[in-house]
TITIKE-103069 format. One record per residue (C-alpha): residue number from 0; residue in one letter; x, z, y. Coordinates in Angstrom, 2 decimals. Layout:
REM TITIKE-103069
[NUM,A,[X,Z,Y]],
...
END
This chain:
REM TITIKE-103069
[0,X,[-0.05,-0.11,0.06]],
[1,X,[1.25,-0.88,3.24]],
[2,X,[3.70,-3.50,1.96]],
[3,X,[3.43,-7.09,1.96]],
[4,X,[5.42,-9.85,-0.06]],
[5,X,[7.82,-12.02,1.62]],
[6,X,[9.63,-13.76,-1.39]],
[7,X,[8.02,-14.05,-4.83]],
[8,X,[9.82,-13.20,-7.89]],
[9,X,[12.22,-16.02,-9.47]],
[10,X,[14.28,-16.54,-12.33]],
[11,X,[17.39,-15.83,-10.16]],
[12,X,[16.22,-13.34,-7.69]],
[13,X,[13.85,-10.36,-7.40]],
[14,X,[10.66,-10.03,-5.47]],
[15,X,[11.07,-8.96,-1.87]],
[16,X,[8.66,-7.04,0.22]],
[17,X,[8.32,-5.66,3.55]],
[18,X,[6.26,-2.99,5.47]],
[19,X,[3.31,-4.06,7.39]],
[20,X,[3.01,-3.15,11.01]],
[21,X,[2.09,0.47,11.30]],
[22,X,[3.88,1.43,8.36]],
[23,X,[7.75,2.20,7.63]],
[24,X,[9.89,2.10,4.59]],
[25,X,[9.81,5.33,2.39]],
[26,X,[11.46,4.15,-0.79]],
[27,X,[14.06,1.91,-2.40]],
[28,X,[14.42,-1.26,-2.49]],
[29,X,[13.34,-1.20,1.08]],
[30,X,[9.91,-2.42,1.64]],
[31,X,[8.85,-1.59,-1.91]],
[32,X,[7.17,1.58,-0.87]],
[33,X,[5.75,2.08,2.89]],
[34,X,[4.31,5.12,4.69]],
[35,X,[1.89,4.97,7.56]],
[36,X,[3.54,5.94,10.75]],
[37,X,[2.89,9.41,11.86]],
[38,X,[0.47,10.02,15.19]],
[39,X,[2.46,9.35,18.28]],
[40,X,[4.65,6.96,16.64]],
[41,X,[4.81,2.95,16.06]],
[42,X,[6.18,0.10,13.84]],
[43,X,[5.90,-3.58,14.46]],
[44,X,[6.52,-4.13,10.63]],
[45,X,[9.32,-5.86,8.77]],
[46,X,[10.74,-2.55,7.59]],
[47,X,[11.12,-1.45,11.11]],
[48,X,[11.13,2.57,11.20]],
[49,X,[8.71,4.36,13.11]],
[50,X,[9.51,4.88,16.86]],
[51,X,[8.08,7.44,19.22]],
[52,X,[5.39,6.16,21.93]],
[53,X,[7.14,5.64,25.36]],
[54,X,[6.43,8.82,27.31]],
[55,X,[5.29,7.01,30.69]],
[56,X,[4.91,10.07,32.78]],
[57,X,[8.60,11.00,31.96]],
[58,X,[9.68,8.09,33.72]],
[59,X,[7.26,8.74,36.69]],
[60,X,[4.74,5.83,35.55]],
[61,X,[1.06,5.87,34.54]],
[62,X,[0.09,4.78,31.08]],
[63,X,[-1.63,1.36,31.24]],
[64,X,[-2.20,1.03,27.33]],
[65,X,[-1.90,4.00,25.08]],
[66,X,[0.28,3.61,21.89]],
[67,X,[-0.98,2.85,18.62]],
[68,X,[0.35,2.55,15.01]],
[69,X,[1.48,-0.93,15.76]],
[70,X,[2.45,-1.04,19.45]],
[71,X,[4.41,1.16,22.01]],
[72,X,[2.62,2.71,25.07]],
[73,X,[2.60,0.29,27.88]],
[74,X,[3.64,1.80,31.47]],
END
């Protein structure tokens, strides 16, 4: 769950998977197991780790769009 196949299994190579947006790798090989990003973080997929949302107020800016599991906050 949370992963998608990017290369099917062939005689000469194993199947390759990667995590979908909103998920991050949690097992080996990378992309074989994916966990949902925790609240306050996001991942755009492709086996990217979950990153914290930008804290707009820290930079003295207002939040134009709240962050989600797949996108950073927009200041």
